Every structure is written in structure tokens, then in C-alpha cells.
N, C-alpha and C positions, 0 to 999 in steps of 0.2 A: 614716363608719364602714362597714366591710364588712357585707354581708348575712350571714344565717345559712346555714351549710352544710346541705344536705339529708341528709348522711350521719349515721348514728346516733352514730358516734364522730367527733368533729370532726377534720379532717385533721391539723392541727398537733399536736393532743393525741395522735393515733396516732403521729406521728413522735417526739414527746417520750417516749412510753411505750416505744417500741422502743429509743430512745437510752439510756434508763435500764436497760433489759434488757441492752444491750450492756455498759454499765458494770458491771452485776452479775456478769458473767463474771469480772471481776478478783477476786471474792471466792472463787472456787474454790480449794481448798487448794493444789493444785500450781501454779496461776497465782500465788497470793500468795507462794509460796516463791521465785519468781524475780522480783525487782523490775523487771527490764527487760521481762519478758513482761507483768506487771501494768501497767507504764507504757504499753505499746503499747495495751492495752485502754482505759485511762483517756484516753490521748492521742487515740485514734480517737473515743471518745465525746465528749470535749471539743470536738474539731473539728466534729463533727456538731451539738453544742449551739450553738456559735457561729454556724454556718450557719443553724440553725433560728431563733435570735433575730434575726439580720439579715433573714431572709426574713419573719418575723412583722412586723417593723417596716415593711418595704417593702410588704407586702400591706395593712397597716392604712392606710398613707399613700395607697395607690392605690385603696382601697375595693374591692379584688377579693374574690371569693368562691371559695375553693378547694374542689374536690370530688375524689372518686375513684369509679371504677366498677369493680366486680368482674367481670373478664372472664378466666376460666381458658382458656388456649389449648392445644389438644392438643399442639402442637409442644413446648411447655414441660413439661407434666406427663408426657408420654411420655418425654422426655429425663430427667426427674427419676427415673422408675422404672428406666430402663435404667442410668443412672449409679449408682443405689443398689445395684442387683444386682451391678455390678462391684466396688463398695467392699466389700460384704458378703463376696463370695467371695475377693477379694484379702486382706481383713483376716483371714480365717480362717487364712491361711498366713503373714501378716506382721502380728502383733498391734499394731504401732505404728499401723496404720490405725484400729483401734478406740480406741486411746488418744488419737488425734488428732481424733476425731469432734467433741468439744465445740468445738474451734477452728474446724472447718468450720461448725458451727452459728452460731458467733459471726460468721463472715464473711457468712453468709446474712443475719443480722439487720442487719449493717452495710450490706450492699448494698441491702437493702430501704429503709433510711432514706436513704441517699445517692441512690438512684434517685428516690424521691418528692420529695426536696428539690430536686434538679437539675431535675426535670420542673416542679415548681411555681414555680421561679424563672423559667421561660420560658412556661409555660402554666397555665391554671386547672384542668385536669383531668388526673389521673394514673390510669393503668390498673393496678389491683391484680390480679395474677395470680401465675403461677409463674415469671415471667421471671428473677428473680435466681438461681433454683436452677441452671439450666444454666451461667450465667456462673461461679459459684463452684465447682460440682462438676466442670465440665470443666477449669477452671484447676488445681484441686487434684489431678486425676489425673496431672499432669505436673510440678508444682513446688510444694514447700513450703519455707518458710524456717524455720530453727531458732529455738528459743524466744527467744534473745538478740537475734535480728534480726526478730522477728515483725511489727514495725511495717511492714516491707517487704511483708508479705503483704497488709496493708490497702491499701497503695499499689498493689500488683499488681492486686487486684480493682477498685480505684477507677479504674485506667487503662482497664479494660474498659468500665466504666459510662460514663465520660466520652467515650471514643472512640465508643461507640454513640450517644450523644446529640449530639455536636458534629461528628464527622467523617462527613459524609453527602454524598450526591449524589442527583440525580434519576434514577430508574430506572423504566421502564414507567409514566411519568406520575405517580409518587408519590415522596416523599422517603424515602430509606432509608439505613441505615448502610452504609458501604463495607466495613468489616472485621468479620470474626468477632470479637466482643468478647473472648472468651477467647484466641483466637489472637494478636491484636495485643498484648495485655498480656503473654502468654508470650514472644512474639518480642522485645519491647522489653527485658524484664527478663533474658531469656536472653542477649541481646547485651551487656547491661550486665555480667552475671556473667562472660562470656567476656573482655571488654575489661579488666576490673579484676582478673581472675584470682581471683574471689571465690566460685567454686562451693562452696567449703568452708563457707560460711555458710548453705547450703541443704541440703535432703535430695534434691536433684535426681537424683544418681547412685543413691542407695538406692531412690528411687521407680522409676526406670527399670529397675533390676536386679530388684527384688522383684516387679514386675508379671509377670515370667516365672516366678515361683516356683510358683504353683498348678499342679497337674498337667494340668488340662484348660482352661487359661486361653484358648487359641485357640478352642476350641469355645464357651466362654462368650461371648467377644467376638463370634464369628460369629453365634450365636443372637440376642444382643442387637441386632446389626446388622441382622438380618433383620426384626425388628420395625420399626425405624426406616425401612428400605428399603420395606417394604410400605405404610407409612402416608404417607411423604413423598416417594417416588419419587426417591431419591438413589442408587439401585443402581448406575447407570453410573459414578458417581464412584469408588465403592469397587472395583467390578469392574475398571475400567481401571487404577487405581492398583495393585491387587493383581497384575494381569497384567503391568504394567511391571516391578514388583519381581521377579516370578517369572522373567520372561524375562531381565532383566539379571543376576540371580544365577546363573541356569543358564549363560549365556554366559561369565560370569566364572569360574565353577568349572571348566567344561570346558576353558577356555583356559589356566588357571593351575594347576589341581590343588589349589587351596586355597579357603577360604570368605571371602567379602567381609566379612560382618558377624561374623566370627570364630567365635562360638559359637551362631549361629542363622542361618537364611536370611532370615527377616523377624523382627526383634526384637518381642517382645510389645507393647512400648510403641508401636512403629511401626504394628503391626497394629491397635492401639487407635486410633491417630491417623487411619488411613484409614477407620475406621468412625464415630468420634464427634467428630473435630476438624475435618476438612476438608469434612465433608458438611453443614454448616449450610445449610439451604435458602435463607436470606435473603442469603447472601453467596457462593453458587455459581451456575453457569449454570443457566438454566431450559430451554434447548433440549438435545436429546439429544446432538447432535454436540459441542456445547460442553462437556457433562458428560464425554464421553469424553476430549476434549483436556485438560480440567481435571484429571481423575484421572491421565492419563498424565504430565502435567507434575509433579503432586505426587509420584508414585512415582519419576520420574526425578530430581527435585530432591532428594528424601531420599537417594537413592543417591549422587548427586554430592556433596552437602554432607557426607556421612560422610567421604569422602576429603579434602575441603577442610579440614574441622575437624581431622582427624588430621594432615594436613601442617602445620597451624598450631600443633600441640601443644595444641589445645583439646579439651575433652570432646566426644566424638562423639555423645552422646545428645541433644544439642540439634538434631540434623539435622531431626527431624520437626517442630520448633517454628518454625524460622526462615523456612521457605519459604511458609507459609500467607498472611501478609499480602501479599507481592508477587503471589501468585496471585490473591488477591481483587481486585487492581487490574486484572487482565486480564478480569474477568467480562463487562463490557459489550462488549468487543471480541470475546470468544468467542461471545456471543449474536448479535452482528451477523454474524459469520462463519458461524454455524449457519444463520441465515436465508438468507444468500447461497447456501450449499451446498444447502439445501432447495429454494430457488427454481431453482437450476441443475438439480437432479434432476427437478423438476416439468416443466421445459421439455423435458427429455430423455424425459419420461414413464417414468422409471425408478422403479417402485414395485412390489415383489412383490405378486402378487394376494392372497396369504394375509394380507398386512398391511393391505390396503385397508379391512377392516372392523374392525380392532383399535381399541379405545379406548385412551387413555393408560394407564389402569389395567392393561389386559390386556398392553400392551407392557411395562410395568414388571414384571409377573409373569414375562414371558418373559426379561427381563434378569436377574431373580432366579434363574431356572432355570439360566442360564449361569453365574452366580456360584456357585451351589450346586455345580454340576459342577466348576468350577475348584477350589473349596475341597476337595471330595471328592478330587480328584486330588492336591492338595498334602498333605492329611492322610494319604491312603492310601499315598503314596510316602515319607512321613516328611519331606517338605519343611518342614512345620510340625508342631509338637506332639510329635514324638518326641525322644528324647535325641540331641543333635547331636554328630557326631564332633569338631567344633571345640571342644567344651567340655573335651576331654581334652588336657592339656598335651603328652602324648606324641605326639599327632598333629602338633602344631606343631614338636616337636623333630625328628621324622623329616623333616618338610617342610623344616626348616631345614638338616638334613644334606644333603638333596637340592637345596638352594639354590633352592627355589621362591620365587615372588614375595612379597616382604615377610614371608616365613615366620619369619625369625630375629627381626625386630623384634616380630612378633606373639607369638612364643614367649616372649620376655623380658617382654613386656607382660602376658601371661596369668600368668606366674610372679609378677610384681610384684603383680597383683591378689590372687592366692592368698596371697602373703606378707602383704599388708596385712590380709587377713582371718584371719590367725593360723596359716597353714601354715608350720611351721618348716622342713620339707623343701623347700618352694618357696623360702623365703628363702635356705637354704644353697645350693641349686642355682643360684639367681640370682647369689649372691655368687661362686660358682665361675666361672660364665660371664663375668661382668663382670671378674673378676680375670684370666682367661686371655686375653681379647681375641681369641678365635678366630673366633667367629661374629658378634659385635658389637664396636664399638670399646671398648677397655679403659677402665674408669672405676674407679680405685682407691678413691675416696671412697665412691661408691655401693656398691661391692663390700664395703668394710669395714662400712658401715651394715647391709647385708644379713646379713653374718656375725654382727654384733651382735644383730640381731633374731632370727636363728636360735638363737644361744646363749641369749638371754633366754627363748626358748621351749623350752629344754632339749633341743635337737636334737643328737644325738651327732656329734662331730667339728667342730661349729661354733666352740666356744670356742677350741680350739687354733688353728683357722684364723684367727680374729680376732687372737689374740696374736701369731702368727707374722707376719701381715701388718703389724701395727703395729710389731713389732720390726724388720722389714726396711725399712719405709718411714719409720718414726718418726712422731711426733705430727703432722707436717706433713700427713699424710693427712687429718686432720680440721680443722686450723687454718684453712685458707683458707675452707672452707664455713662454719665457725663464725663467722669474722670477717664474713662476708656476711650473718649473721643466721639461719643454719640451726640452729634450736634443737636438733634431734636430734643433729647432729654435736657440738655443745657438750656435750650430755648424755652421750654415749658417752665422749668424752674425759674429762669430769669423773669418770665412774664408774671409768675405768681409772686415773686419778691417785689416786682414793680408795683403790683396792685395790692399787695398785702393780703392775699386770699389763701388761707390754709397755712401760710408761713408768715413770719414777721415782715412788715414792709421795709424794704432796704433797697433804695434805688441805686446806690453805689454798687452793691452786690449784683444787682440786676445788670448793670452795665458790664461788669466783669464776665458774667455768664453769657450775655448777648455776644460779647467779643469771642468767648470760647466757642459758642455755637457757630459763629461766622467762620472762625478759623478751622472748625471741624467740618466745613463743607455744607452746612445747613443754611441756605440763602436767606431764610426768614430771620435768622439771627443777625445777619448784616442789616436787614431792614429795621429790626428792633434797636440795634445799636445806633443806626442813623437817626431814628426818632429821638433817642436820648440826646445825641449831639445837637439835633435841631432845637429841641425844647429846653436844653440845659438841665435835664433831670439826671441826677446822679453823677454828673460831670459838668465841666464848663461847656457852655454853648460853643459849637464850632461848625459853622455852616459848611465850610470846605470839606471837613470830614463827613458831615452828614451827606453831602452830595456824593462823595466817594463811595460810601457804603450803600446808599440808595442805588447807585448805578451798578454796584456789584450784584445786589439782589435783583435788580431789573434785568440785568444780563442773563440771569438764571431763570427768568420767566415769572418773577413775582410781580403781578400786575399792580398791586397797591404801592409798591416801591417806585414803579415807573410813574405812576400818577403823582406820588409825592415829590419826586425829583423834578417832574415837569412843573409842578406848582412852585417849587423853589426858584427855578429858572424864570418863571413867568413873573413872580412877585419880588424878585431880587432878594430871595432868601427870607424864610421865617426867622424872626429873632425872638429871644426871650422877652416875655411881656406881650407878645402879639396874641391874637385870639386863637391861633392854631394850637391844637392839642395833639400830642403824639397818639397815633393810632395803635391800639393794642388788641390782642386776640380777644375773642368773646369771653374766654374764661377769666380775663382780667377785669371785666366790667363788674359793677356792683349788682346789677340785676341779672337774674337767670333768664335766658331766653324762654 
């Protein structure tokens, strides 16, 4: 039998208590409302419980005594404070951060349990400190998975923990992890999302965009970074990365007349990365020359990856995440190179007299002074922090007319982003550009979809444009895309057949197309199908199926369907012959807005 642990709370009992706490998160009302989210919590807790039981048996058979020591390390609790300040400020301008906070707390509990179990499976003593906080908080600054896919969030942070424990090397006479735990997990999952074209199951884009929403976010990140730099001497990494991005952006803009990162010179998420992601003291060089090269490589890699991802048609906001692990692999070589360079300068007796008496701490403060000066230059000239000219679509329109580098593609991309965020005018303009084929290759299907979006948003002139396009090209403008599984194309064609605008009125055909749109993952198709079942148009009335499809659409965030299903429950279903009429998109109505 194993001996008695000296800790007041027995180690395995501590692990069990935290596992039960994790399971208790599934009782939160909004977690219980989503079976897949609740299942993710229960599945994670169940996996930890199985691990705990197996470990308990192995410990008992081996007669081992498990212990833990409380050792709070400054590098961990300082990062906790800095990360928390970013979350608080960011959340004030994007309240989803506050709504998401319980899920972050759950991940912290999960990582504590996983970390202690993995450690005890290999050693008898576990260090209880603030170590799990930086892993979870740093990871969640860049990537969240949506509720239906939240089990991947547990796998994401698990990857960081397991890589830290098992992927190690000998460095400076001691065993240490190779990769920044957060960075390796983010890189692996980012690559997976890119390869599988699955970014839509995460909030990665929203996270990257909304980090730039607070008005003084660059100053906030800069001040947070100064604290980390003063305590852990990582200033040269941030300084050289920032200098590389400043220089490369300036050269690009002066040679092309346009902006590389479109609506910013250094995106807020990238600026955050060069302060709190790439600067992990344990996985970055320890010699000054190596730190400079490390930072220069990070800034240059982010700059280059942005173009590579854009050329591949992948989301460009992964640029800051993919390059950190490869850079971590260069750390020993950079430290060796630094030693060689220092030895070379010593032989040449090249050392300024004013530096001969500097301590490492004083040298770091000097580096900080240089970084403060560079940031003051960037902020003072509007390079960061000010409203960026590239955020105005008209800038890119004019640049496109002048045929500047990639300006037309960027112009259409910015209009598409605005259209996706509810700008009817942007949808209409994009439809016109794609229909004309003057600045970019003509795309009739995408043009018709943009006209439909603009019409649905009650943009003047959009509905006649859609009908005219469909009348001139026929339903074939949507059929190929619909046949390939594009739910939006199926939905638009279904709506036109339902109203008989631009195509013959055929409600039965509309029902089939609405069903195809719903099956293709376009939730408004489910709402359209539900309307047909509710009103008995194109099919027999079926209130039960109407409710089923309204709830599908409602679950995906279609507010009109939520309202409709609530009405059905309140009035004991709308039946054929009632005064209720199926709601249809604006382009299905007889009058043009």
C-alpha cells in the first residue's frame, strides 16, 4: 500500500474535486440549452475521470506516494495579470468576451486536472502554481471554437499541455519543452482548420477582427508588453519584430501606393502576438543577438505568410500563429550563433566603453527605451492606432481605377466583408462589379447572390437588378452552384420560384429547393421550408415539421425563425386558412423597396 501524502488535501482527491467542478459547468443554463456543448463538458470530465481511476490503480500497485508543492512563479502570475487586463478591455467593446468567460474558466479547471494527472503518471511530485493560466488565456486570445464544436477547445488546450510535457530537449544542461505550449496548439489547429476549410466552426475571424475594435488597443497592448519586458528581458524580440514589420510595410506602401495588411499597418492581433505569444522566455533565445534574429524572423514570417495564405485562398489571420513553432526549433542554433558572434567581437575587442559597466538589467532598460521611441514614432505618425485609410472602401476603389497592385481584388474583398456584415450598399456595389467584369473577372452567380443580399436588405435598385439578371440569364445562374451544394444559391432560387419573380411561379419546386438549401447547411433554407409547411404552400400543411425546421434555423441564429416558432407555440400553431402569411425575403415581394 502507498504511504500517506503530506499534503492537507490528498493529491488524487484534489484531482477528483476539480474534475467534478468541471462536470458542474454542464449545469449552467446556457450550457444545458445546447446538448453538444453540455456533452463536451461531460465528455472532458469523463475522460479525466477515467485517467484518474487508471492512475489511482497504477499508483496503488506501485506503492507510490504522490505529492504537490505550491510554487507560484512570477512568469506565470504576471502573464495572468497581463492577459486579464487585455480580456477586460477587449470585452468592454465586444461583450462576447464576457459571455465567454465561464468557458475560459472551465478550460483552466480542465488544464489544471490534466496537467497534474499527466505529471503524476510520470513523476511523484507536481508543482501547483499558475502555470495553466498562461496556456489557456494565451490560446483563447486567438482561437475559440463555437459551442457546437467546443469539444475541440478541450483538445486544443490539451495539445499545449501534452506538448509541454512530452516534446522536450536538453537545453543549458536541463530538460525543457521545445515549443511554446499555446503556440504549438494554435499552429496545429489553425493548420487543421485551413486544410479542412473549417474556419466557420470557430470564432477565429471574429476574434482577430474585434481585437482591433477598442479605440486604444495598441496603447493597451504596448503598456502590458512593457511590464513583461521589464521583468523578463524579452524586449529585443518585440522590438526587432516590430521594426521588421514597420520597415517591410513602409517599403511595400511606398513602392506600390497601397497597404499590405489592407486596413491596418500592423493588425491588432499581430501586435498582440509579438508582445504575448512569441516572447515566451522558455522557448525563445537567451542571448541578445539571438533575440534580435528571432524577432526579425517572426516579423518577416508573419509578413510573408499573409501573402502565402491569401494566394492559397485561406484566411490570412492565421499568419501570426503558424510561424511560432518553426521559430522555436531555431532557438538552440540562434543561441550558438549568438555565442560565436560575441566571441568574435571579444577577439576584436569591439565593445563600446559605455556598455562595459552595464548589467543585463540596465541593458534591457536601454532596449526598452529604443522600443518606446519606435512605438512613439509609429503612434505619432498614425502608423498604428489611428483610423487607417485602407479601412475606407473608396480608397481601394480609386486604387483599383489606377490599377495599383492587387487593388481591385482587395476592393472586392473589402466590399464582400462589408456585405457579409449587413451593408446593403456594399452588396449592391459588389454585385455590379462582378456583373460588369470590368475590374475583376465576371462571375454571374456571385453577382446574382450579391444582388439578392442587397435586395433582402432593402437596398434601392437591388431587387430590379436581381430580377433583370435572372430574366436575362435564366435559372441556370443559380442551378450549377445549387447542385454543388451551395445552400444560399438554392435558397435564392427557391424564393424566386415561390414568388414567381424572374422565373415561373412554382411552389412545389420552391419547397424542394428550400429543402436542398437546408440540407446544404444554409439555415434560412430551413426557415423557408418551415414557412411552406406552416402555410401549406407547395406541400401539405404540417405544423410539426414547420416547428422542427423553424427550430433548426433558430438554433443557427435566424431571428425571424425564432419569432415564428414562438408564435406557433403561443397560438397552438398557424393552420391553413389562418391570417398568417409565410414570411419571404424582400426579393420575393411584389414591390421593390
